PDB file of N, CA, C, O and CB in Angstrom:
ATOM      1  N   MET A   1       5.649 -56.058  59.731  1.00  0.00           N
ATOM      2  CA  MET A   1       6.238 -57.223  59.493  1.00  0.00           C
ATOM      3  C   MET A   1       7.772 -57.201  58.291  1.00  0.00           C
ATOM      4  O   MET A   1       7.692 -56.722  57.160  1.00  0.00           O
ATOM      5  CB  MET A   1       4.924 -58.096  58.959  1.00  0.00           C
ATOM      6  N   ILE A   2       8.807 -57.698  58.753  1.00  0.00           N
ATOM      7  CA  ILE A   2      10.005 -57.642  57.623  1.00  0.00           C
ATOM      8  C   ILE A   2       9.928 -58.507  56.422  1.00  0.00           C
ATOM      9  O   ILE A   2       9.731 -59.709  56.603  1.00  0.00           O
ATOM     10  CB  ILE A   2      11.335 -58.031  58.231  1.00  0.00           C
ATOM     11  N   GLN A   3      10.031 -58.143  55.473  1.00  0.00           N
ATOM     12  CA  GLN A   3      10.032 -58.837  54.450  1.00  0.00           C
ATOM     13  C   GLN A   3      11.723 -58.985  53.937  1.00  0.00           C
ATOM     14  O   GLN A   3      12.650 -58.176  53.894  1.00  0.00           O
ATOM     15  CB  GLN A   3       8.998 -58.144  53.461  1.00  0.00           C
ATOM     16  N   GLU A   4      11.621 -60.106  53.665  1.00  0.00           N
ATOM     17  CA  GLU A   4      13.163 -60.594  52.765  1.00  0.00           C
ATOM     18  C   GLU A   4      13.396 -60.355  51.583  1.00  0.00           C
ATOM     19  O   GLU A   4      12.810 -61.134  50.831  1.00  0.00           O
ATOM     20  CB  GLU A   4      13.450 -61.939  52.613  1.00  0.00           C
ATOM     21  N   LEU A   5      13.974 -59.644  51.115  1.00  0.00           N
ATOM     22  CA  LEU A   5      14.431 -59.289  49.797  1.00  0.00           C
ATOM     23  C   LEU A   5      15.185 -60.451  48.791  1.00  0.00           C
ATOM     24  O   LEU A   5      16.256 -60.909  49.189  1.00  0.00           O
ATOM     25  CB  LEU A   5      15.384 -58.148  50.057  1.00  0.00           C
ATOM     26  N   ASN A   6      14.768 -60.807  47.814  1.00  0.00           N
ATOM     27  CA  ASN A   6      15.690 -61.813  47.222  1.00  0.00           C
ATOM     28  C   ASN A   6      16.896 -60.509  46.451  1.00  0.00           C
ATOM     29  O   ASN A   6      16.861 -59.283  46.554  1.00  0.00           O
ATOM     30  CB  ASN A   6      14.660 -63.088  45.894  1.00  0.00           C
ATOM     31  N   ALA A   7      17.672 -61.218  45.856  1.00  0.00           N
ATOM     32  CA  ALA A   7      18.804 -60.528  44.992  1.00  0.00           C
ATOM     33  C   ALA A   7      18.408 -59.559  44.134  1.00  0.00           C
ATOM     34  O   ALA A   7      19.000 -58.480  44.119  1.00  0.00           O
ATOM     35  CB  ALA A   7      19.518 -61.425  44.167  1.00  0.00           C
ATOM     36  N   MET A   8      17.111 -59.879  43.118  1.00  0.00           N
ATOM     37  CA  MET A   8      17.216 -59.108  42.451  1.00  0.00           C
ATOM     38  C   MET A   8      16.172 -58.145  42.759  1.00  0.00           C
ATOM     39  O   MET A   8      16.011 -57.326  41.854  1.00  0.00           O
ATOM     40  CB  MET A   8      17.327 -59.579  41.379  1.00  0.00           C
ATOM     41  N   GLN A   9      15.453 -58.009  43.720  1.00  0.00           N
ATOM     42  CA  GLN A   9      14.602 -57.092  44.475  1.00  0.00           C
ATOM     43  C   GLN A   9      15.339 -56.364  45.205  1.00  0.00           C
ATOM     44  O   GLN A   9      14.895 -55.240  45.442  1.00  0.00           O
ATOM     45  CB  GLN A   9      13.650 -57.652  45.264  1.00  0.00           C
ATOM     46  N   ALA A  10      16.569 -56.709  45.748  1.00  0.00           N
ATOM     47  CA  ALA A  10      17.512 -55.764  46.535  1.00  0.00           C
ATOM     48  C   ALA A  10      18.272 -55.076  45.453  1.00  0.00           C
ATOM     49  O   ALA A  10      18.393 -53.860  45.603  1.00  0.00           O
ATOM     50  CB  ALA A  10      18.546 -56.542  47.607  1.00  0.00           C
ATOM     51  N   PHE A  11      18.750 -55.552  44.511  1.00  0.00           N
ATOM     52  CA  PHE A  11      19.416 -54.625  43.477  1.00  0.00           C
ATOM     53  C   PHE A  11      18.452 -53.374  42.935  1.00  0.00           C
ATOM     54  O   PHE A  11      18.921 -52.240  42.838  1.00  0.00           O
ATOM     55  CB  PHE A  11      19.854 -55.567  42.176  1.00  0.00           C
ATOM     56  N   TRP A  12      17.198 -53.644  42.623  1.00  0.00           N
ATOM     57  CA  TRP A  12      16.413 -52.820  42.122  1.00  0.00           C
ATOM     58  C   TRP A  12      15.936 -51.793  43.050  1.00  0.00           C
ATOM     59  O   TRP A  12      15.650 -50.632  42.756  1.00  0.00           O
ATOM     60  CB  TRP A  12      15.480 -53.471  41.577  1.00  0.00           C
ATOM     61  N   LEU A  13      15.882 -52.332  44.170  1.00  0.00           N
ATOM     62  CA  LEU A  13      15.319 -51.280  45.024  1.00  0.00           C
ATOM     63  C   LEU A  13      16.486 -50.400  45.618  1.00  0.00           C
ATOM     64  O   LEU A  13      16.295 -49.267  46.060  1.00  0.00           O
ATOM     65  CB  LEU A  13      14.443 -51.934  46.193  1.00  0.00           C
ATOM     66  N   GLY A  14      17.876 -51.111  45.581  1.00  0.00           N
ATOM     67  CA  GLY A  14      18.635 -50.176  45.916  1.00  0.00           C
ATOM     68  C   GLY A  14      19.310 -48.941  44.840  1.00  0.00           C
ATOM     69  O   GLY A  14      19.939 -47.919  45.113  1.00  0.00           O
ATOM     70  N   HIS A  15      18.905 -49.489  43.597  1.00  0.00           N
ATOM     71  CA  HIS A  15      18.982 -48.230  42.220  1.00  0.00           C
ATOM     72  C   HIS A  15      17.954 -47.168  42.865  1.00  0.00           C
ATOM     73  O   HIS A  15      18.348 -46.026  43.102  1.00  0.00           O
ATOM     74  CB  HIS A  15      18.255 -48.886  40.287  1.00  0.00           C
ATOM     75  N   LEU A  16      16.664 -47.553  43.138  1.00  0.00           N
ATOM     76  CA  LEU A  16      15.568 -46.925  43.528  1.00  0.00           C
ATOM     77  C   LEU A  16      15.887 -45.766  44.656  1.00  0.00           C
ATOM     78  O   LEU A  16      15.624 -44.565  44.598  1.00  0.00           O
ATOM     79  CB  LEU A  16      14.624 -47.988  43.997  1.00  0.00           C
ATOM     80  N   TYR A  17      16.375 -46.327  45.439  1.00  0.00           N
ATOM     81  CA  TYR A  17      17.064 -45.325  46.643  1.00  0.00           C
ATOM     82  C   TYR A  17      18.091 -44.473  46.152  1.00  0.00           C
ATOM     83  O   TYR A  17      18.012 -43.274  46.420  1.00  0.00           O
ATOM     84  CB  TYR A  17      17.785 -46.134  47.851  1.00  0.00           C
ATOM     85  N   HIS A  18      19.182 -44.962  45.377  1.00  0.00           N
ATOM     86  CA  HIS A  18      20.098 -43.977  44.909  1.00  0.00           C
ATOM     87  C   HIS A  18      19.676 -43.015  44.111  1.00  0.00           C
ATOM     88  O   HIS A  18      20.292 -41.950  44.104  1.00  0.00           O
ATOM     89  CB  HIS A  18      21.043 -44.479  44.318  1.00  0.00           C
ATOM     90  N   ALA A  19      18.614 -43.193  43.337  1.00  0.00           N
ATOM     91  CA  ALA A  19      18.161 -42.219  42.492  1.00  0.00           C
ATOM     92  C   ALA A  19      17.376 -41.028  43.388  1.00  0.00           C
ATOM     93  O   ALA A  19      17.323 -39.803  43.274  1.00  0.00           O
ATOM     94  CB  ALA A  19      17.234 -42.932  41.397  1.00  0.00           C
ATOM     95  N   SER A  20      16.823 -41.940  44.284  1.00  0.00           N
ATOM     96  CA  SER A  20      15.959 -40.744  45.193  1.00  0.00           C
ATOM     97  C   SER A  20      17.011 -39.891  45.999  1.00  0.00           C
ATOM     98  O   SER A  20      16.742 -38.705  46.192  1.00  0.00           O
ATOM     99  CB  SER A  20      14.789 -41.491  46.436  1.00  0.00           C
ATOM    100  N   VAL A  21      18.059 -40.356  46.429  1.00  0.00           N
ATOM    101  CA  VAL A  21      19.208 -39.986  47.444  1.00  0.00           C
ATOM    102  C   VAL A  21      19.621 -38.886  46.757  1.00  0.00           C
ATOM    103  O   VAL A  21      19.630 -37.805  47.347  1.00  0.00           O
ATOM    104  CB  VAL A  21      20.437 -41.075  47.744  1.00  0.00           C
ATOM    105  N   ARG A  22      19.984 -38.963  45.549  1.00  0.00           N
ATOM    106  CA  ARG A  22      20.391 -38.082  44.442  1.00  0.00           C
ATOM    107  C   ARG A  22      19.669 -37.052  43.546  1.00  0.00           C
ATOM    108  O   ARG A  22      20.006 -36.335  42.604  1.00  0.00           O
ATOM    109  CB  ARG A  22      20.808 -38.817  43.684  1.00  0.00           C
ATOM    110  N   GLU A  23      18.596 -37.270  44.200  1.00  0.00           N
ATOM    111  CA  GLU A  23      17.357 -36.519  43.353  1.00  0.00           C
ATOM    112  C   GLU A  23      17.384 -36.335  42.484  1.00  0.00           C
ATOM    113  O   GLU A  23      17.104 -35.208  42.076  1.00  0.00           O
ATOM    114  CB  GLU A  23      16.929 -35.551  43.487  1.00  0.00           C
ATOM    115  N   MET A  24      17.798 -37.502  41.534  1.00  0.00           N
ATOM    116  CA  MET A  24      17.610 -37.494  39.939  1.00  0.00           C
ATOM    117  C   MET A  24      16.302 -38.215  39.662  1.00  0.00           C
ATOM    118  O   MET A  24      15.725 -38.990  40.425  1.00  0.00           O
ATOM    119  CB  MET A  24      18.881 -38.286  39.098  1.00  0.00           C
ATOM    120  N   SER A  25      15.889 -37.792  38.318  1.00  0.00           N
ATOM    121  CA  SER A  25      14.731 -38.339  37.696  1.00  0.00           C
ATOM    122  C   SER A  25      15.252 -39.835  37.392  1.00  0.00           C
ATOM    123  O   SER A  25      16.397 -40.181  37.100  1.00  0.00           O
ATOM    124  CB  SER A  25      14.237 -37.446  36.332  1.00  0.00           C
ATOM    125  N   LEU A  26      14.067 -40.644  37.544  1.00  0.00           N
ATOM    126  CA  LEU A  26      14.688 -41.904  36.827  1.00  0.00           C
ATOM    127  C   LEU A  26      15.267 -41.992  35.849  1.00  0.00           C
ATOM    128  O   LEU A  26      16.365 -42.543  35.775  1.00  0.00           O
ATOM    129  CB  LEU A  26      14.046 -42.685  36.556  1.00  0.00           C
ATOM    130  N   ASN A  27      14.583 -41.402  34.755  1.00  0.00           N
ATOM    131  CA  ASN A  27      15.423 -41.640  33.585  1.00  0.00           C
ATOM    132  C   ASN A  27      16.735 -40.940  33.130  1.00  0.00           C
ATOM    133  O   ASN A  27      17.325 -41.137  32.068  1.00  0.00           O
ATOM    134  CB  ASN A  27      14.651 -41.482  32.642  1.00  0.00           C
ATOM    135  N   GLU A  28      17.108 -40.026  34.198  1.00  0.00           N
ATOM    136  CA  GLU A  28      18.171 -39.510  34.279  1.00  0.00           C
ATOM    137  C   GLU A  28      19.310 -40.500  35.062  1.00  0.00           C
ATOM    138  O   GLU A  28      20.474 -40.663  34.695  1.00  0.00           O
ATOM    139  CB  GLU A  28      17.877 -38.250  34.857  1.00  0.00           C
ATOM    140  N   TYR A  29      18.652 -41.115  36.241  1.00  0.00           N
ATOM    141  CA  TYR A  29      19.556 -42.023  36.647  1.00  0.00           C
ATOM    142  C   TYR A  29      19.661 -43.418  35.928  1.00  0.00           C
ATOM    143  O   TYR A  29      20.601 -44.169  36.189  1.00  0.00           O
ATOM    144  CB  TYR A  29      19.301 -42.187  37.946  1.00  0.00           C
ATOM    145  N   ALA A  30      18.910 -43.678  35.227  1.00  0.00           N
ATOM    146  CA  ALA A  30      18.715 -44.917  34.102  1.00  0.00           C
ATOM    147  C   ALA A  30      19.994 -44.471  33.663  1.00  0.00           C
ATOM    148  O   ALA A  30      21.022 -44.944  34.147  1.00  0.00           O
ATOM    149  CB  ALA A  30      17.304 -44.972  32.827  1.00  0.00           C
ATOM    150  N   THR A  31      20.003 -43.367  32.553  1.00  0.00           N
ATOM    151  CA  THR A  31      20.835 -43.285  31.622  1.00  0.00           C
ATOM    152  C   THR A  31      22.581 -43.104  32.308  1.00  0.00           C
ATOM    153  O   THR A  31      23.580 -43.513  31.717  1.00  0.00           O
ATOM    154  CB  THR A  31      20.233 -42.057  30.718  1.00  0.00           C
ATOM    155  N   GLN A  32      22.587 -42.433  33.595  1.00  0.00           N
ATOM    156  CA  GLN A  32      23.897 -42.540  33.874  1.00  0.00           C
ATOM    157  C   GLN A  32      24.214 -43.848  33.842  1.00  0.00           C
ATOM    158  O   GLN A  32      25.227 -44.254  33.272  1.00  0.00           O
ATOM    159  CB  GLN A  32      24.254 -41.969  35.029  1.00  0.00           C
ATOM    160  N   GLN A  33      23.207 -44.767  34.571  1.00  0.00           N
ATOM    161  CA  GLN A  33      23.955 -46.250  35.352  1.00  0.00           C
ATOM    162  C   GLN A  33      23.619 -46.943  34.284  1.00  0.00           C
ATOM    163  O   GLN A  33      23.450 -48.111  34.633  1.00  0.00           O
ATOM    164  CB  GLN A  33      23.324 -47.030  36.965  1.00  0.00           C
ATOM    165  N   GLY A  34      23.424 -46.791  33.062  1.00  0.00           N
ATOM    166  CA  GLY A  34      23.478 -48.035  31.955  1.00  0.00           C
ATOM    167  C   GLY A  34      22.258 -48.651  32.106  1.00  0.00           C
ATOM    168  O   GLY A  34      22.260 -49.727  31.507  1.00  0.00           O
ATOM    169  N   LEU A  35      21.066 -48.380  32.740  1.00  0.00           N
ATOM    170  CA  LEU A  35      19.841 -48.973  32.918  1.00  0.00           C
ATOM    171  C   LEU A  35      18.877 -48.627  32.054  1.00  0.00           C
ATOM    172  O   LEU A  35      19.147 -47.661  31.341  1.00  0.00           O
ATOM    173  CB  LEU A  35      19.405 -48.779  34.066  1.00  0.00           C
ATOM    174  N   THR A  36      17.802 -49.148  31.906  1.00  0.00           N
ATOM    175  CA  THR A  36      16.523 -48.703  31.172  1.00  0.00           C
ATOM    176  C   THR A  36      15.574 -48.274  32.155  1.00  0.00           C
ATOM    177  O   THR A  36      15.454 -48.736  33.290  1.00  0.00           O
ATOM    178  CB  THR A  36      15.871 -49.822  30.297  1.00  0.00           C
ATOM    179  N   LEU A  37      14.836 -47.251  31.572  1.00  0.00           N
ATOM    180  CA  LEU A  37      13.848 -46.203  32.336  1.00  0.00           C
ATOM    181  C   LEU A  37      12.737 -47.649  32.336  1.00  0.00           C
ATOM    182  O   LEU A  37      12.564 -48.140  33.452  1.00  0.00           O
ATOM    183  CB  LEU A  37      13.243 -44.332  31.260  1.00  0.00           C
ATOM    184  N   ALA A  38      12.324 -48.030  31.673  1.00  0.00           N
ATOM    185  CA  ALA A  38      11.637 -49.086  31.856  1.00  0.00           C
ATOM    186  C   ALA A  38      11.631 -50.224  32.718  1.00  0.00           C
ATOM    187  O   ALA A  38      10.617 -50.774  33.147  1.00  0.00           O
ATOM    188  CB  ALA A  38      11.659 -49.416  31.041  1.00  0.00           C
ATOM    189  N   ASP A  39      12.865 -50.565  32.961  1.00  0.00           N
ATOM    190  CA  ASP A  39      13.238 -51.529  33.846  1.00  0.00           C
ATOM    191  C   ASP A  39      13.082 -50.853  35.103  1.00  0.00           C
ATOM    192  O   ASP A  39      12.563 -51.550  35.976  1.00  0.00           O
ATOM    193  CB  ASP A  39      14.589 -52.089  33.609  1.00  0.00           C
ATOM    194  N   LEU A  40      13.377 -49.743  35.410  1.00  0.00           N
ATOM    195  CA  LEU A  40      13.389 -49.128  36.683  1.00  0.00           C
ATOM    196  C   LEU A  40      11.948 -48.771  37.269  1.00  0.00           C
ATOM    197  O   LEU A  40      11.613 -48.728  38.453  1.00  0.00           O
ATOM    198  CB  LEU A  40      14.231 -47.899  36.570  1.00  0.00           C
ATOM    199  N   LEU A  41      11.243 -48.544  36.212  1.00  0.00           N
ATOM    200  CA  LEU A  41       9.681 -48.323  36.267  1.00  0.00           C
ATOM    201  C   LEU A  41       8.783 -49.602  36.822  1.00  0.00           C
ATOM    202  O   LEU A  41       7.874 -49.588  37.653  1.00  0.00           O
ATOM    203  CB  LEU A  41       9.168 -47.982  34.719  1.00  0.00           C
ATOM    204  N   LEU A  42       9.440 -50.897  35.957  1.00  0.00           N
ATOM    205  CA  LEU A  42       8.795 -51.826  36.077  1.00  0.00           C
ATOM    206  C   LEU A  42       9.069 -52.520  37.642  1.00  0.00           C
ATOM    207  O   LEU A  42       8.166 -53.060  38.281  1.00  0.00           O
ATOM    208  CB  LEU A  42       9.079 -52.587  34.889  1.00  0.00           C
ATOM    209  N   TRP A  43      10.139 -52.427  38.007  1.00  0.00           N
ATOM    210  CA  TRP A  43      10.496 -52.732  39.227  1.00  0.00           C
ATOM    211  C   TRP A  43      10.136 -51.829  40.607  1.00  0.00           C
ATOM    212  O   TRP A  43      10.006 -52.323  41.728  1.00  0.00           O
ATOM    213  CB  TRP A  43      11.780 -52.852  39.050  1.00  0.00           C
ATOM    214  N   GLU A  44      10.015 -50.510  40.305  1.00  0.00           N
ATOM    215  CA  GLU A  44       9.252 -49.755  41.077  1.00  0.00           C
ATOM    216  C   GLU A  44       7.961 -50.154  41.242  1.00  0.00           C
ATOM    217  O   GLU A  44       7.555 -50.120  42.404  1.00  0.00           O
ATOM    218  CB  GLU A  44       9.265 -48.604  40.681  1.00  0.00           C
ATOM    219  N   LYS A  45       7.001 -50.623  40.177  1.00  0.00           N
ATOM    220  CA  LYS A  45       5.741 -51.160  40.516  1.00  0.00           C
ATOM    221  C   LYS A  45       5.812 -52.669  41.037  1.00  0.00           C
ATOM    222  O   LYS A  45       4.976 -53.096  41.833  1.00  0.00           O
ATOM    223  CB  LYS A  45       4.852 -51.045  39.297  1.00  0.00           C
ATOM    224  N   ARG A  46       6.485 -53.174  40.719  1.00  0.00           N
ATOM    225  CA  ARG A  46       6.651 -54.565  41.307  1.00  0.00           C
ATOM    226  C   ARG A  46       6.829 -54.599  42.949  1.00  0.00           C
ATOM    227  O   ARG A  46       6.329 -55.333  43.802  1.00  0.00           O
ATOM    228  CB  ARG A  46       7.969 -55.240  40.612  1.00  0.00           C
ATOM    229  N   LEU A  47       7.644 -53.622  43.022  1.00  0.00           N
ATOM    230  CA  LEU A  47       8.190 -53.459  44.709  1.00  0.00           C
ATOM    231  C   LEU A  47       7.076 -52.742  45.452  1.00  0.00           C
ATOM    232  O   LEU A  47       7.013 -52.881  46.674  1.00  0.00           O
ATOM    233  CB  LEU A  47       9.736 -52.422  44.932  1.00  0.00           C
ATOM    234  N   ASN A  48       6.386 -52.152  44.950  1.00  0.00           N
ATOM    235  CA  ASN A  48       5.211 -51.569  45.644  1.00  0.00           C
ATOM    236  C   ASN A  48       4.019 -52.575  45.662  1.00  0.00           C
ATOM    237  O   ASN A  48       3.360 -52.678  46.696  1.00  0.00           O
ATOM    238  CB  ASN A  48       4.776 -50.225  44.935  1.00  0.00           C
ATOM    239  N   VAL A  49       3.772 -53.180  44.769  1.00  0.00           N
ATOM    240  CA  VAL A  49       2.755 -54.398  45.017  1.00  0.00           C
ATOM    241  C   VAL A  49       3.062 -55.036  45.894  1.00  0.00           C
ATOM    242  O   VAL A  49       2.143 -55.618  46.471  1.00  0.00           O
ATOM    243  CB  VAL A  49       2.542 -55.309  44.088  1.00  0.00           C
ATOM    244  N   ARG A  50       4.491 -55.236  46.417  1.00  0.00           N
ATOM    245  CA  ARG A  50       4.878 -56.293  47.184  1.00  0.00           C
ATOM    246  C   ARG A  50       4.586 -55.451  48.618  1.00  0.00           C
ATOM    247  O   ARG A  50       4.396 -56.083  49.657  1.00  0.00           O
ATOM    248  CB  ARG A  50       6.516 -56.895  46.834  1.00  0.00           C
ATOM    249  N   GLY A  51       4.571 -54.429  48.601  1.00  0.00           N
ATOM    250  CA  GLY A  51       4.362 -53.513  49.764  1.00  0.00           C
ATOM    251  C   GLY A  51       5.740 -53.098  50.348  1.00  0.00           C
ATOM    252  O   GLY A  51       5.789 -52.774  51.535  1.00  0.00           O
ATOM    253  N   LEU A  52       6.951 -53.087  49.521  1.00  0.00           N
ATOM    254  CA  LEU A  52       8.057 -52.639  50.064  1.00  0.00           C
ATOM    255  C   LEU A  52       8.262 -51.244  49.766  1.00  0.00           C
ATOM    256  O   LEU A  52       7.943 -50.694  48.712  1.00  0.00           O
ATOM    257  CB  LEU A  52       9.094 -53.397  49.689  1.00  0.00           C
ATOM    258  N   PRO A  53       8.853 -50.672  50.828  1.00  0.00           N
ATOM    259  CA  PRO A  53       9.187 -49.360  50.770  1.00  0.00           C
ATOM    260  C   PRO A  53       9.796 -48.708  49.682  1.00  0.00           C
ATOM    261  O   PRO A  53      11.027 -48.688  49.664  1.00  0.00           O
ATOM    262  CB  PRO A  53       9.857 -49.159  51.664  1.00  0.00           C
ATOM    263  N   VAL A  54       9.208 -48.205  48.830  1.00  0.00           N
ATOM    264  CA  VAL A  54       9.817 -47.511  47.515  1.00  0.00           C
ATOM    265  C   VAL A  54       9.796 -46.096  47.738  1.00  0.00           C
ATOM    266  O   VAL A  54       8.768 -45.461  47.974  1.00  0.00           O
ATOM    267  CB  VAL A  54       9.000 -47.819  46.136  1.00  0.00           C
ATOM    268  N   PRO A  55      11.388 -45.429  47.628  1.00  0.00           N
ATOM    269  CA  PRO A  55      11.316 -43.865  47.748  1.00  0.00           C
ATOM    270  C   PRO A  55      10.696 -42.986  46.253  1.00  0.00           C
ATOM    271  O   PRO A  55      10.499 -43.280  45.075  1.00  0.00           O
ATOM    272  CB  PRO A  55      13.035 -43.347  48.097  1.00  0.00           C
ATOM    273  N   PRO A  56      10.573 -41.973  46.980  1.00  0.00           N
ATOM    274  CA  PRO A  56       9.879 -41.093  45.997  1.00  0.00           C
ATOM    275  C   PRO A  56      10.778 -40.761  44.844  1.00  0.00           C
ATOM    276  O   PRO A  56      11.963 -40.459  44.985  1.00  0.00           O
ATOM    277  CB  PRO A  56       9.400 -39.790  46.657  1.00  0.00           C
ATOM    278  N   CYS A  57      10.178 -40.831  43.745  1.00  0.00           N
ATOM    279  CA  CYS A  57      10.758 -40.293  42.564  1.00  0.00           C
ATOM    280  C   CYS A  57      11.172 -38.905  42.449  1.00  0.00           C
ATOM    281  O   CYS A  57      10.708 -38.216  43.357  1.00  0.00           O
ATOM    282  CB  CYS A  57       9.947 -40.492  41.617  1.00  0.00           C
ATOM    283  N   TRP A  58      11.841 -38.329  41.681  1.00  0.00           N
ATOM    284  CA  TRP A  58      12.001 -36.783  41.793  1.00  0.00           C
ATOM    285  C   TRP A  58      11.909 -36.423  39.891  1.00  0.00           C
ATOM    286  O   TRP A  58      12.575 -36.981  39.019  1.00  0.00           O
ATOM    287  CB  TRP A  58      13.880 -36.270  42.769  1.00  0.00           C
ATOM    288  N   LEU A  59      11.100 -35.581  39.751  1.00  0.00           N
ATOM    289  CA  LEU A  59      10.692 -35.130  38.569  1.00  0.00           C
ATOM    290  C   LEU A  59      11.554 -33.693  38.408  1.00  0.00           C
ATOM    291  O   LEU A  59      11.609 -32.830  39.284  1.00  0.00           O
ATOM    292  CB  LEU A  59       9.048 -35.019  38.553  1.00  0.00           C
ATOM    293  N   ARG A  60      12.215 -33.627  37.091  1.00  0.00           N
ATOM    294  CA  ARG A  60      12.643 -32.382  36.773  1.00  0.00           C
ATOM    295  C   ARG A  60      11.837 -31.528  36.195  1.00  0.00           C
ATOM    296  O   ARG A  60      11.364 -31.893  35.119  1.00  0.00           O
ATOM    297  CB  ARG A  60      13.583 -32.430  36.107  1.00  0.00           C
ATOM    298  N   VAL A  61      11.468 -30.233  36.698  1.00  0.00           N
ATOM    299  CA  VAL A  61      10.625 -29.383  36.218  1.00  0.00           C
ATOM    300  C   VAL A  61      11.558 -27.935  35.805  1.00  0.00           C
ATOM    301  O   VAL A  61      12.447 -27.331  36.405  1.00  0.00           O
ATOM    302  CB  VAL A  61       9.442 -29.219  37.343  1.00  0.00           C
ATOM    303  N   SER A  62      10.800 -27.699  34.336  1.00  0.00           N
ATOM    304  CA  SER A  62      11.638 -26.840  33.784  1.00  0.00           C
ATOM    305  C   SER A  62      10.747 -25.584  33.780  1.00  0.00           C
ATOM    306  O   SER A  62       9.559 -25.906  33.755  1.00  0.00           O
ATOM    307  CB  SER A  62      12.196 -27.319  32.413  1.00  0.00           C
ATOM    308  N   MET A  63      10.937 -24.333  33.795  1.00  0.00           N
ATOM    309  CA  MET A  63      10.120 -23.041  34.053  1.00  0.00           C
ATOM    310  C   MET A  63      10.232 -22.551  33.022  1.00  0.00           C
ATOM    311  O   MET A  63      11.398 -22.402  32.654  1.00  0.00           O
ATOM    312  CB  MET A  63      10.444 -22.098  35.075  1.00  0.00           C
ATOM    313  N   MET A  64       9.312 -22.151  32.233  1.00  0.00           N
ATOM    314  CA  MET A  64       9.302 -21.380  30.587  1.00  0.00           C
ATOM    315  C   MET A  64       8.921 -20.100  31.118  1.00  0.00           C
ATOM    316  O   MET A  64       7.972 -20.061  31.901  1.00  0.00           O
ATOM    317  CB  MET A  64       8.036 -22.003  29.201  1.00  0.00           C
ATOM    318  N   HIS A  65       9.687 -18.772  30.720  1.00  0.00           N
ATOM    319  CA  HIS A  65       9.176 -17.516  30.798  1.00  0.00           C
ATOM    320  C   HIS A  65       8.294 -17.393  29.256  1.00  0.00           C
ATOM    321  O   HIS A  65       8.625 -17.897  28.183  1.00  0.00           O
ATOM    322  CB  HIS A  65      10.497 -16.368  31.068  1.00  0.00           C
ATOM    323  N   THR A  66       7.060 -16.538  29.566  1.00  0.00           N
ATOM    324  CA  THR A  66       6.336 -16.053  28.494  1.00  0.00           C
ATOM    325  C   THR A  66       6.330 -14.869  28.221  1.00  0.00           C
ATOM    326  O   THR A  66       5.677 -14.461  27.261  1.00  0.00           O
ATOM    327  CB  THR A  66       5.266 -16.306  28.530  1.00  0.00           C
TER     328      THR A  66
END
């Protein structure tokens, strides 16, 4: 079943897809786009609850030499 998105859902889903395609963490993407990480995370959760296909998030991992 295909769900129709409203303008706000489409806006945030688009940002989540762009962050995923660019392989950027949501924090990094939010900073670059002038958005807040809190808003991205909130909309990621809202869209997931509605059963919409939200792309995976990328996490930057730093390796520390000991």
